[in-house]
SEKOL-33916 format. One line per field, with one value per residue: x, y, z of N, C-alpha, C, O in turn. Coordinates in steps of 0.001 Angstrom, whole numbers, plus 500000, padded with zeros to 6 digits. Atoms other than C-alpha are relative to their C-alpha. Layout:
residues N
n.X	X_...;
n.Y	Y_...;
n.Z	Z_...;
ca.X	X_...;
ca.Y	Y_...;
ca.Z	Z_...;
c.X	X_...;
c.Y	Y_...;
c.Z	Z_...;
o.X	X_...;
o.Y	Y_...;
o.Z	Z_...;
//
This chain:
residues 246
n.X	500784_498927_500767_499551_498544_500542_498914_501007_500178_500831_501123_500083_499206_499541_499535_500297_498893_499544_499771_498825_499954_501308_499687_501324_501306_500190_498880_500279_501034_499980_501080_500218_499865_499193_500752_498917_499891_499588_499679_499802_501479_499746_500339_499949_498944_500532_499674_499113_500823_499745_499846_500991_501123_500215_500751_499078_498871_499467_498940_499125_500268_500703_499025_500781_500260_499135_501560_500101_501775_501155_500934_500966_501358_501059_500864_499834_499601_501092_499919_500640_500713_500374_499188_499623_499613_497957_499640_499760_500976_499623_500731_501361_499615_499354_498956_500587_499519_498424_498908_498722_499105_499152_500043_498626_499543_499106_499035_499751_499141_500437_501432_500359_499399_501197_501140_498694_499420_501778_500461_498807_500396_501476_499853_499236_498827_498652_500057_500639_499915_500496_500822_498934_499740_498992_499204_499268_500948_500396_501043_500534_500277_500634_501273_500792_500091_500153_501065_500157_500806_500373_499746_501093_499647_501486_500100_500806_500400_500702_500655_500068_500564_500460_499764_500859_501037_501203_501160_501753_500071_498971_499343_498419_501044_499661_499253_499787_499522_500788_498750_500491_499382_500471_502083_499568_500360_500218_500797_499166_500522_500350_498097_499488_498938_500400_500050_498990_499897_498854_501423_499012_501389_499338_500418_498804_500647_499959_500959_499470_499885_499001_499296_501320_501062_500343_498556_500304_500187_501139_500037_500676_499934_501159_500836_500931_501147_500615_500723_499632_499237_498927_498883_498792_500234_498123_499059_498717_500098_498488_499654_498684_499189_498574_499218_499673_498213_499024;
n.Y	498373_498745_498688_498861_499044_498575_499295_498181_499590_499789_499666_498440_499770_500221_501601_500725_501743_500609_501690_500336_501268_500838_501061_500228_499893_501606_500229_499297_499935_498536_500277_498879_498540_498834_498758_499140_499396_500980_500773_501634_500903_501529_501540_500332_500796_501029_501211_500958_501356_501614_500085_501623_500527_501099_499625_500236_501605_500076_498904_500084_499551_500473_501201_500717_500972_501209_500884_499751_499098_500732_499896_501972_500078_501375_499950_500823_499756_501564_498689_499591_500916_500619_501166_500387_498779_499755_497997_499792_498939_500167_499216_500954_500928_499198_499790_500209_500411_500739_501652_499203_501381_499548_500878_499674_501812_500457_500924_500362_499525_498399_500890_500619_498795_499461_500874_499571_498466_499234_500883_499633_498070_500282_500624_499076_499909_498794_499191_498896_500106_499905_500596_500517_499011_500264_501238_501017_500342_498974_499156_500648_500890_498950_499647_501475_500064_499227_500940_500771_499460_499252_498214_499309_498622_498052_499351_498752_499714_498961_500266_498714_499476_500992_500053_500933_500737_498970_500129_500410_499690_498610_499220_500473_501408_500861_501964_500538_501274_500626_500632_501034_501076_501134_500078_498452_498673_498113_499234_498766_499472_498399_498987_500129_498532_500016_499880_499517_500786_500379_499684_500528_500824_499100_501192_501127_500632_500739_500791_500726_501308_501638_500788_499976_500031_499980_499992_498725_498841_500006_498601_498546_499240_501171_498405_499553_499621_499325_501285_501371_500657_499755_500652_500468_499524_500958_500368_500532_501171_500401_501754_499729_500814_499792_498404_500587_500966_499436;
n.Z	499593_500262_499860_500787_499307_500558_500523_499587_501893_500214_500795_499995_498701_498731_500033_499856_499793_500668_499620_499686_500297_500066_500235_500396_499703_500344_499186_498705_499914_499064_498849_499342_500667_499060_500719_500182_498859_497917_500838_498558_500642_500611_500619_501225_500193_501254_500114_501217_500505_499807_501202_501009_499867_498726_498981_498846_499665_500952_500517_499624_498725_499100_500147_500723_499219_500359_500642_500776_499249_500787_500139_499644_500406_499793_501012_500953_501379_501011_501031_501058_500865_499100_499439_500857_500111_499763_500452_499045_499894_498959_499238_499319_498995_498394_498910_498310_499272_499669_499351_500301_499560_499038_499982_499049_500276_498797_499847_498558_499215_499963_500007_498687_499177_499466_498799_498720_498965_498993_498826_498724_499925_499688_498207_499200_500069_499864_498417_500205_501236_500419_501947_501187_501133_499750_499656_501010_500579_501001_500213_499916_498704_499052_500226_499379_498808_499415_499948_498361_498605_499872_499054_500350_500822_500620_500601_500266_501340_500298_501747_500601_501058_501447_501223_501029_499290_501011_499463_500953_499369_500523_498747_499350_499027_498676_500542_498548_500152_499404_500107_499215_499873_499044_499307_499535_500788_499266_500827_499705_500759_499639_500408_501266_500953_500004_500834_500533_500606_498989_498502_498632_499330_499348_498324_499125_499108_499065_500296_499178_501055_499716_500834_501649_500070_500372_500658_501199_499427_501281_500199_500750_500593_500511_499617_499257_500013_498830_500218_501418_499148_500431_501169_500713_501496_500045_498813_499851_499067_499106_499228_498501_499220_500185_499684_498326_500014_500260;
ca.X	500089_501311_500044_500857_503145_502229_504647_503673_501666_500374_496753_497427_498472_497483_498871_498333_499238_500304_500586_503930_505305_501901_502130_501008_497929_498513_500203_498054_494815_493874_491079_489605_490164_491972_490444_493158_492629_493800_496965_496984_493541_494936_492641_493847_495733_496547_496786_499038_496947_497390_498947_497605_494323_495144_493875_495931_497169_497737_500334_503889_503410_501999_504264_503023_500392_501592_498351_497752_494087_491150_488147_485209_482250_479044_476519_476260_478872_476640_477521_474838_472710_472424_474752_475258_476955_480716_479880_481482_479093_480332_477773_475429_478541_478684_481341_480763_483413_487312_489845_493088_496133_499653_501269_504863_507019_510168_512754_513055_515434_514115_510773_512641_514610_511747_509191_512780_512664_508644_509276_511869_509769_506033_508454_510429_513689_514566_514534_512486_511485_508161_506977_507741_508653_511806_512645_515178_512408_511829_509063_507131_507249_506469_503600_502542_503082_501261_498370_498086_496825_494545_494966_492480_492393_490345_489543_489800_488222_488422_485997_486738_485317_484067_484109_481709_478765_475648_472831_469349_468052_468295_469326_472267_471733_471841_474163_475141_477338_477372_480298_480115_482391_481919_478096_479640_477734_477533_474606_475431_472779_471687_475212_473681_475670_472886_472562_476217_478037_481331_479964_482754_481404_485456_484081_486061_484240_485803_484841_486420_487626_490475_493107_492269_489180_486547_488987_486736_485715_482910_482692_478974_478433_474113_471334_468787_465769_462883_460108_461085_463792_467606_469771_473300_474677_478927_480972_484813_485967_489022_491017_492524_494334_496414_497134_497558_500442_501745;
ca.Y	500059_503536_507133_510090_512296_516205_519101_522842_524013_525958_527222_530479_532111_530552_527535_524701_521063_519085_514750_513833_510723_509194_505696_503440_502677_499015_498550_499909_500793_504620_504243_507061_511284_514011_517396_519854_521927_519174_518916_515559_514221_510162_508711_508426_505498_502913_499394_496621_494793_491023_490618_487903_488374_485973_485365_485982_482310_482697_485515_485618_486771_483665_480043_477208_475396_472323_470188_468811_470029_467877_468629_465293_465835_463888_463362_461149_460981_458496_461060_463246_461031_458482_455070_454519_457971_458649_463067_463381_465467_466617_469794_468008_466695_469168_470302_468124_468534_468849_466323_467853_465011_465884_462669_462234_458835_458689_456202_453579_455655_459050_457275_456031_459371_460927_459031_459005_463032_463007_460478_462209_465767_464315_462654_466172_465046_468689_470569_473738_472959_473524_473774_471587_474840_474593_470868_469240_468976_469955_472114_470026_467655_470498_471270_467169_467383_470168_468292_466139_468886_470962_474901_477186_480652_484283_484772_488129_489384_492687_493866_497143_498282_496947_497374_497524_496557_495935_495410_493023_495345_499017_501729_501566_498538_498395_495541_494397_491484_488067_486003_481846_479563_476090_476452_480277_482272_486411_488197_491851_492833_495859_497267_498142_500590_502573_502668_502363_500887_501121_500831_501644_498657_499672_496082_494236_490679_488190_484504_481762_478412_475552_474526_472440_472937_473944_475559_478108_481255_482428_486682_488146_490487_490446_494019_494687_494599_496087_494072_491239_488895_489776_488942_487242_489653_487720_485927_484631_481643_482068_478729_479364_476336_477157_480958_478848_476152_478219;
ca.Z	500242_498906_499814_498006_498200_497905_496504_496766_492374_491631_490019_488076_490841_493527_495135_495275_496356_493858_493747_493118_491330_491031_490970_488155_486947_485451_488704_491580_492582_493711_496900_498577_498027_499867_499813_498639_501803_504745_503997_507240_505204_504417_503024_499415_498901_496035_496298_494005_491788_491775_488477_485700_487301_490676_493044_496595_496866_494008_493655_494262_497852_499246_498807_497687_500252_501400_500359_498094_497295_494830_493815_494934_492259_492035_489244_486484_483961_481112_477829_476059_474203_476767_477513_474269_473085_472794_472758_476569_478817_481986_482714_485099_487386_491062_493197_496348_498263_499029_499518_500638_501884_503197_500617_502646_500805_503548_503700_506697_507798_507792_508607_512208_512677_513119_515280_518034_517983_518104_520880_523036_522094_523551_526871_527321_526582_525227_528804_527989_524442_523857_520285_516887_515448_517818_517398_514334_511908_508653_507856_506727_509764_511387_509762_510201_513867_514182_511934_515273_517365_516883_517785_518319_516436_516255_512961_511995_509057_508159_505177_503583_500681_497016_493827_490601_492252_490335_491815_491085_489520_488262_490513_493338_495705_499434_499951_503514_504281_505269_506432_507401_508762_509717_511865_512172_510527_510631_509535_509134_507532_510063_509043_505520_503154_501472_497591_496256_494049_495607_499812_502527_504695_506806_509629_511798_512195_514852_514195_516897_514691_515170_512592_510992_510873_509521_506187_503985_505413_502838_502382_500943_499153_499585_498589_500561_499867_501641_499927_498315_499791_499929_496969_496218_494502_495033_497634_498113_499395_501768_502290_506165_506493_503392_504585_508527_507026_504895;
c.X	500821_498975_500486_500439_499805_501697_499195_500229_500080_498961_499648_500797_499592_500452_499538_500721_499208_499827_501546_500742_498555_500118_498819_499246_499939_500716_499321_498813_499659_498879_500206_500804_500581_499996_501184_500184_500882_501119_500444_498837_501551_498886_499913_500874_500016_501297_500457_498989_500754_500906_499731_498238_499477_499382_501299_501656_500624_501612_501837_499944_499638_500949_498964_499134_500717_499011_499880_498039_498269_498593_498542_498902_499344_499439_500346_500933_499647_500374_498711_499464_499763_502051_500742_501010_501337_499939_499743_498451_500484_499132_498657_501199_500379_501038_499624_500348_502180_501223_501066_500551_501020_500758_501361_500342_501405_500541_499981_500322_499315_498635_500975_500491_498889_498710_501568_499403_498304_500267_500652_499338_499185_501016_500680_501172_500381_500170_499038_498901_497936_498029_500224_500403_501938_500474_500525_499199_500224_498750_498764_499389_499857_498579_498724_499647_498677_498375_498990_498823_499635_499555_498493_500239_498782_500304_500021_500132_499624_499107_500580_499140_500240_499803_499372_499089_499029_499245_498766_498720_499540_500335_501544_499622_500635_500316_499952_500898_499538_500893_499054_501599_500366_498123_500459_498764_499652_499206_500108_499630_498391_500707_499345_501287_498605_500018_501532_500368_502005_499845_501877_499849_501292_499418_500705_498952_500790_498928_501855_500043_501207_500360_500717_499147_498628_500882_499589_498799_498986_498984_498899_499692_497348_498845_498126_498474_498228_498378_499876_501174_501079_500487_501733_500084_502051_500245_501285_500194_501356_500936_501035_500926_501068_500537_500607_501041_500290_501277;
c.Y	500932_501073_500887_500800_501003_501123_501133_500277_501482_500693_501572_500701_499824_498892_499201_499123_499322_498207_499750_498944_498800_498449_498974_499451_498659_499069_499857_500959_501234_498959_501176_501574_500016_501177_500251_501255_499222_499538_498482_499079_498791_499453_499499_498700_499016_498381_498918_499374_499149_499630_498311_500139_498733_499903_500210_499026_500351_500556_499474_500067_498930_498464_499489_499334_498937_498720_500013_500042_498763_500094_498604_501296_499044_500301_498888_500499_499252_501902_500207_498567_498330_498690_499652_501296_500026_501714_499687_500846_500571_501695_499305_499305_501412_500544_499363_500266_501233_499898_500586_499070_500868_497996_499948_498650_500476_498680_499383_500907_501051_499658_499254_501761_500740_499854_499828_501315_499560_499128_501607_501528_499879_499001_500884_499802_501303_501278_500796_500159_500417_500079_498812_500768_500421_498383_499748_500168_500281_500673_499509_498405_500495_500042_498420_499444_500411_499492_499431_500391_501193_501298_500668_501818_500858_499760_500838_500842_501572_500223_501380_500584_498995_500736_499876_499533_499950_498508_499478_501961_501628_500752_499855_499243_500665_499132_500204_498572_498497_498743_498318_499313_498377_500310_501310_500446_501586_500418_501802_501380_501893_500625_500523_501577_500313_500524_500712_499469_499572_500451_499782_498902_499793_498858_499032_498885_498826_498199_498979_498127_499064_499675_498812_499615_500127_501071_501161_500941_501159_501094_499829_500276_500244_501895_499503_500567_500040_499111_498651_499458_500289_499187_499925_500791_500053_499707_498988_499186_500188_499318_500649_498980_500131_501261_499736_499394_500815_501641;
c.Z	500140_500394_498875_500374_498896_499317_500254_497421_500388_498714_499633_500932_501348_500690_500665_500394_499340_500242_499095_499566_500798_499438_498509_499585_499785_501365_501692_499579_500267_501090_500550_498565_500866_499187_499576_501413_501140_499153_501021_499643_499498_499252_498145_500398_499013_500588_499260_499991_499635_498412_499288_500782_500606_501047_501506_500543_499285_499333_500402_501325_500996_499167_500198_501137_500142_500125_498592_499669_498756_500366_500457_499149_499994_498405_499135_498715_498730_498870_499380_499024_500271_500136_498273_498509_500034_500065_502453_500592_501895_501053_501570_501828_501027_500410_501403_501430_499164_500731_499593_500854_499301_499085_500703_499132_500531_499801_501178_500664_501159_500608_502230_500755_500271_500841_501493_500269_500089_500924_501011_499680_501616_501630_500245_500064_499335_500625_499309_498859_499966_499476_499563_499681_500823_500150_498324_498579_499062_499937_499621_501121_500655_499877_499530_500972_499932_498981_500627_500818_499499_500385_499673_499663_500777_498994_499482_498524_499683_497997_499832_499352_498510_499047_498687_500253_499239_500388_499090_499678_499479_501257_500496_500824_500663_500017_501924_500378_501183_499938_501094_499649_500498_499389_499634_499210_500666_499142_500652_499182_500890_499981_498437_498972_499036_498781_499413_499502_499995_501244_500569_501187_501411_501090_499690_500285_500295_499815_500689_498964_500703_498524_500533_500721_498982_499322_499305_500485_498257_500446_499089_500230_499837_500102_500561_499343_500952_499801_499366_501013_499503_498827_499976_499510_499629_500755_499394_500524_500823_500868_501017_500111_498501_500289_501183_499527_499340_500013;
o.X	501804_497767_501015_500500_499772_502836_498061_501119_500557_499384_498915_502001_500007_500244_498966_501952_497990_499406_501438_501058_498395_500416_497604_499103_499108_501246_499778_498689_500465_498699_501292_501245_500854_500342_501996_501273_501517_501072_501429_498643_502621_498942_499021_501533_498927_502463_499437_498361_501873_500149_499669_497474_498520_498751_502348_502813_501799_502411_502041_500156_499603_501155_497896_499940_501578_499243_500008_497088_497288_498083_498809_498633_499755_499908_501378_500669_500664_500237_498145_500147_499386_503242_501887_501193_501935_500970_498773_497509_500203_499342_497464_500799_501373_501645_499066_499658_502720_501753_501412_499797_500860_500541_501638_499455_501846_499774_499899_499631_499111_498189_500273_500161_498850_498012_501216_498991_497720_499145_500110_499896_499517_500392_501272_501735_501584_500399_498496_498034_498105_496835_500779_501091_502796_501196_499669_500020_501093_498070_497778_498406_499625_497740_497553_498826_497784_497357_497776_497856_500446_498583_497649_501065_497732_501472_498997_501097_498492_499211_500835_498248_501017_499576_499517_499028_498711_499371_498314_498190_500742_500533_502540_498435_501672_499860_499292_500388_498722_500960_498142_502329_501086_497379_499860_498805_499262_499461_500230_500170_497505_500595_500272_501995_498080_500310_501776_499728_502716_499547_502727_499302_500785_499322_501092_498097_500950_497704_503030_499089_501156_499514_501518_499144_498555_501612_500407_497623_499328_497936_499275_499235_496661_498806_497204_498011_497859_497804_499117_501369_501120_500253_502376_499205_502727_499739_501203_499416_502244_501112_502122_501843_502238_501699_501570_502111_500956_502369;
o.Y	500977_500838_500393_501159_500931_500681_501256_500171_502104_500944_502383_500487_500494_497917_499406_499110_499157_497891_500498_498413_498022_498257_499026_498592_498036_497963_499238_501619_501394_497745_501743_501637_499092_501439_499328_501800_499708_498793_497798_498014_499152_498351_498873_498666_498589_498150_498544_498819_499389_498744_497153_499212_498006_500810_499571_499081_500637_500102_498344_498901_499231_498541_499909_498680_498592_497796_500905_499857_498587_499787_497494_502414_497919_501113_498251_501363_498707_503088_499223_497670_497517_499000_499238_500953_499424_502324_499346_501191_499760_502026_499327_498840_502103_500609_499987_500155_501695_500364_500937_498606_501633_497017_501118_497801_501277_497805_500159_501234_501114_500769_498823_502326_500989_500780_500284_501579_499628_498948_502553_502524_500363_498516_500584_500552_501538_502338_500135_501020_501186_499850_498003_500305_500992_498043_499913_500503_501152_500272_500037_497664_499904_499790_498390_498528_499568_499592_499509_499822_502059_501454_500475_502543_500658_499379_500940_501190_502056_499705_501885_501154_498078_501910_498775_498442_500951_497288_499896_502705_501890_500232_499519_499253_501234_498189_500935_497589_498408_497998_498265_499257_498188_500377_501495_499633_501977_500358_502261_502419_502667_501676_500507_502584_499253_501716_501901_498420_498650_501637_498904_499508_499404_499409_498334_499199_498119_498072_499091_497438_498805_499386_498910_498835_499257_501681_502019_500579_501554_500927_499507_500182_499701_502689_498748_501668_499236_498491_498040_500041_500364_497992_500975_501080_500736_500438_498233_499008_499384_499416_501190_499261_499790_501441_500442_499803_501486_501578;
o.Z	500880_500368_497880_501550_497668_499171_500717_496578_501337_497586_500198_501075_502294_499967_501736_500384_499410_501355_498123_500631_501739_498259_498318_500455_500445_501264_502653_498548_501184_501004_500672_497417_501632_498035_499643_501588_502077_498174_500744_500228_499009_498707_497571_501438_498629_500906_498680_500893_499182_498016_499702_500515_500338_501589_501416_500959_499516_498514_500844_501658_502189_497956_500646_501798_499332_500904_497754_500428_499478_501444_499996_499589_500275_497607_499346_497879_498302_499172_498905_498529_499427_500144_498094_497341_500925_499782_503130_499880_502777_502220_501871_502895_500802_499341_502305_502444_498159_501739_498465_501708_498350_499799_500967_499047_499707_499399_502131_501630_502371_500893_503145_501798_501475_501254_502581_501399_501171_501399_501582_500140_502698_502574_501282_500862_499452_500044_498423_499006_500912_499669_500306_498771_500151_501087_497455_497725_499095_500882_500134_501131_501710_500743_499151_501022_500023_499666_500437_501326_499174_501125_498799_500218_501387_498917_498806_497844_499686_496886_500925_499980_498245_499340_498156_499686_498598_500276_498024_500503_499446_502355_499855_501147_500324_499371_502662_499840_502100_498960_501919_498660_501478_498410_498575_498287_501766_497939_501788_498801_500527_500613_497627_499004_498698_498872_499207_499569_499596_501380_500425_502108_502463_502186_498752_501113_499300_499845_500339_498603_501905_497677_501463_501674_498115_500104_498971_500462_497143_501070_497961_501370_498973_501042_500253_499044_501808_500696_498613_502080_498275_498648_499972_498697_498861_501607_498425_501461_500539_502083_500816_500883_498671_499925_501483_499976_500129_499449;
//
């Protein structure tokens, strides 16, 4: 994130603030606005665009997740036209879940050394060590150990702003947020942002969870309708396990 840098300039004979060294539009989003007469204002800032339209987890800012993730689908795999047709039909397959695994291949000697180290840790032969991060494990072995000992965590979701929202029907939508993690659901319909395609939510939501555990945090934007049922505008899913163990 970058904040603008201002210098002195003139508009005719009137001295004004002039922004200098503006970041390139291809690399940064511009957010907010600073008024011309307030030198201490810091509403305007720039945020880096993720290249190639990738999600944050697929960018250079995250290391590769330790898990092999496989989509689980259900539905008929019968070809179009019946059992005797040769034309495949994948359109009726629906995602039913996600399978995650760590497939680790090691020699018998490596396995013996790993078990010995783990037994020493459990018997507290390492003195004051209390965490597997302090043991002579590889990074993958540490993750494997942590997976067997679920940790209590607090998930903090900072919902700041949305852009270019397209509501159902005419006019600008009145929107609110919903979050879901496992069985925990948060409905923030009491805090609606009225008639805006670029709402400034600036809300913090906290959810208690366990890692490993319910993995996908779902953040949804809903359109409020006073006389009809509310409509889902869009949603995003964030894999917390990939972030926690990366």
